[in-house]
C-alpha positions in Angstrom: -8.8 1.9 -13.9 -7.2 -0.9 -15.8 -6.0 -3.7 -13.5 -2.3 -4.2 -13.8 -1.0 -7.6 -12.8 2.6 -6.2 -12.6 1.9 -4.5 -9.3 3.8 -6.3 -6.6 3.2 -6.2 -2.8 5.6 -7.5 -0.2 4.7 -7.7 3.5 7.3 -7.8 6.3 6.2 -8.8 9.8 2.8 -7.0 9.6 4.7 -3.7 10.2 6.1 -2.9 6.7 4.7 -3.1 3.2 6.4 -2.4 -0.1 4.3 -1.8 -3.2 6.3 -1.9 -6.4 5.2 -0.8 -9.9 2.2 1.1 -8.7 0.2 3.6 -10.7 -1.7 5.8 -8.3 -1.9 6.7 -4.6 -5.6 7.1 -4.1 -6.1 7.8 -0.4 -3.8 8.4 2.6 -4.5 8.8 6.3 -3.3 7.3 9.6 -5.7 4.4 9.4 -6.1 3.7 5.7 -3.8 3.8 2.6 -5.3 3.0 -0.8 -2.9 2.3 -3.7 -4.3 1.1 -7.0 -6.3 -2.1 -6.1 -4.9 -2.4 -2.6 -6.5 -0.9 0.5 -4.3 -1.2 3.6 -6.1 -0.8 6.9 -4.2 -0.5 10.2 -3.0 2.0 12.8 -0.2 4.6 12.7 0.3 4.0 8.9 2.9 6.3 7.4 4.7 6.5 4.0 8.3 6.0 4.8 9.5 6.2 1.2 7.9 6.9 -2.1 9.1 7.4 -5.6 7.8 6.8 -9.1 8.3 3.1 -8.8 7.6 2.1 -5.2 5.9 3.0 -2.0 7.0 1.8 1.5 4.4 1.9 4.2 5.2 1.4 7.9 2.9 1.0 10.9 0.6 -1.7 12.4 -1.1 -3.5 9.5 -4.5 -5.0 10.4 -6.0 -5.9 7.0 -5.3 -5.7 3.3 -8.2 -5.6 0.9 -7.7 -6.3 -2.8 -10.4 -4.7 -5.0 -11.6 -6.7 -8.0 
């Protein structure tokens, strides 16, 4: 996958993450969500909102890994 520097991630109080201008939702479960180059690890993670432009994740965020 081509790395896209236009992807923007905003984190709010370790409980809410908004990813804008994403390309692909790769994996989704209660403990891990993978979107493009971002892997979000936590507990009780859920997609609150999703459209063609943005994804909003809520839950307890423990770690964010950025693949290179």
